[in-house]
Structure formats: C-alpha cells, structure tokens
C-alpha positions, -999 to 999 in steps of 0.1 A, spaced: 8 104 -91 -9 76 -71 -11 53 -101 24 62 -111 38 54 -77 19 20 -77 33 13 -111 69 20 -101 65 -3 -72 53 -32 -95 82 -25 -119 109 -24 -91 95 -56 -76 98 -74 -110 133 -59 -117 146 -67 -82 132 -102 -83 151 -108 -115 184 -92 -105 189 -103 -69 208 -136 -69 190 -165 -54 158 -145 -48 126 -165 -52 95 -143 -54 73 -173 -43 93 -182 -12 109 -149 -3 90 -119 10 91 -83 -4 110 -73 27 137 -99 18 140 -82 -15 144 -48 2 174 -60 23 209 -66 10 232 -51 -17 204 -44 -42 179 -32 -16 178 2 -33 157 -12 -61 128 -22 -39 133 8 -16 130 31 -47 96 14 -55 84 17 -19 94 54 -17 76 61 -51 46 42 -38 46 63 -5 48 95 -26 19 83 -46 -1 75 -15 6 109 -1 -6 125 -33 -37 103 -31 -44 115 4 -40 151 -7 -64 145 -36 -90 127 -14 -85 154 12 -96 181 -12 -131 166 -11 -153 176 18 -173 146 29 -175 148 67 -155 136 97 -152 99 88 -139 110 54 -113 132 69 -102 104 93 -100 81 63 -78 106 45 -55 109 76 -52 71 76 -42 71 39 -16 98 47 -3 77 76 -1 46 54 21 67 31 43 77 60 45 41 72 55 28 37 82 55 35 95 46 69 97 9 60 117 18 29 139 45 44 146 30 78 159 -1 60 161 -23 90 142 -56 86 155 -77 114 177 -96 89 204 -101 115 225 -71 104 246 -57 131 231 -27 149 200 -8 139 167 -2 156 144 -29 143 107 -17 140 98 -35 108 72 -58 122 56 -30 141 54 -9 109 38 -39 91 12 -42 118 5 -4 116 2 -6 78 -23 -34 81 -45 -16 107 -42 18 90 -52 5 55 -82 -14 70 -93 18 88 -88 39 57 -110 18 36 -137 15 62 -138 52 70 -140 62 33 -170 39 25 -198 64 35 -183 93 14 -177 71 -16 -211 56 -13 -227 90 -13 -206 100 -44 -216 69 -62 -228 35 -49 -204 15 -70 -174 33 -54 -187 26 -20 -191 -11 -29 -156 -12 -44 -141 3 -13 -160 -20 10 -150 -51 -10 -114 -41 -10 -115 -34 28 -132 -67 35 -107 -86 14 -78 -69 32 -93 -75 67 -99 -112 60 -68 -120 39 -40 -98 53 -37 -115 88 -35 -149 71 0 -140 59 13 -147 94 2 -183 93 10 -191 57 39 -216 54 72 -197 48 77 -214 15 47 -193 2 56 -160 19 65 -141 -12 35 -153 -33 10 -146 -5 25 -113 4 23 -102 -32 -13 -113 -34 -23 -92 -4 -1 -63 -17 -22 -65 -49 -52 -56 -29 -36 -23 -19 -24 -17 -54 -59 -23 -69 -74 0 -43 -48 27 -51 -54 25 -88 -91 25 -82 -90 56 -60 -67 74 -85 -93 66 -112 -121 79 -88 -102 112 -84 -95 115 -122 -131 108 -131 -144 132 -105 -120 159 -116 -130 155 -152 -167 156 -142 -163 188 -121 -143 205 -149 -170 198 -174 -197 214 -153 
C-alpha cells in the first residue's frame, strides 16, 4: 500500500501538471498545483500517499525493535496525518477569502517529523541488516541537509526543487515498503 500510495502521488502530479492551465512544474510548487479548480487531482494523490504512509507505519509498527523504533513509527504515522491534513484542509494561503491558513506550519511539521522518523528508525534497521540502516541514514541526512534549502531557492525554481526533495521521501517510502515485503517473505519462508 505504501508503494501504491507513492505511485498514485507521482501520477497525479504528472497529470495535474499537464492539465492545469498555465502551470509550470519547474516554477510552481506542488502546493500551487493543489489549489484552484483542478486541486482535487493533486489532493487525491496526497490522500493516497497519506494512506500509504499510514499503512507503512502500521507495517513497521508490527516489528518490535525498541523504544526508538516505536517513536520512529509514531513519527511516520504523524507524517501520514500531516500529509492528509495538507490535502484535506485545502487552504494554502493562496489569497482565497476565508479559511484558517496552517499550510506553512504543516510543511514545517512534515520536515521535522520526517527527519525524526528516519533518525529514530536507523538503529532498528541497522540491527536488521546494515544496508537498511545505511539507506535510512543516507536518506535522513539528505533530507536534513536539502529540505531547508527550499526556503532560500529562487522562486523560479520552487517546483523543481520541491519535487527533488519530495523524491527523497518517495525513495524512502518505496525502500521501506521493499524492506517490509522482503522481511515478510523471509519470515514466511522460515
């Protein structure tokens, strides 16, 4: 489900980018795509991704690997909730009339929670297999270094840079889904 949710998000981003008049995926952010008449396309992808992340948290939570692992799983579940709130609250500070604007706060929370999730899961993944710990650590380090740069990137590159850092989360999601599938197969064979 995690891989499916991530895949749906990629597809809706591509479809929305092609269908929204005047939208430039290099210049315009993902949030710009999720606002306006065709916002439902990107919102659908974000909700699918949130469901996938919730499923990932559930799958990771079935493994017992200590307190830091549990805290990391909670962070993954909170990232899922955060993404769902971003999609369903549908208020981006795009100068619509009315609405309680919390988009930026949700984006900051997403950044911190994802960084925490990756850091807290490293020890458990390392014990499972060193390569998974390294994968998680590299993804977490890339996120911690590259995600904050988004706020200083020139606005003409917002969309491209945001998609590049979103790719970090997607790669991690696909990786963790693969981790769970391989682990499940190995457990069922024994």
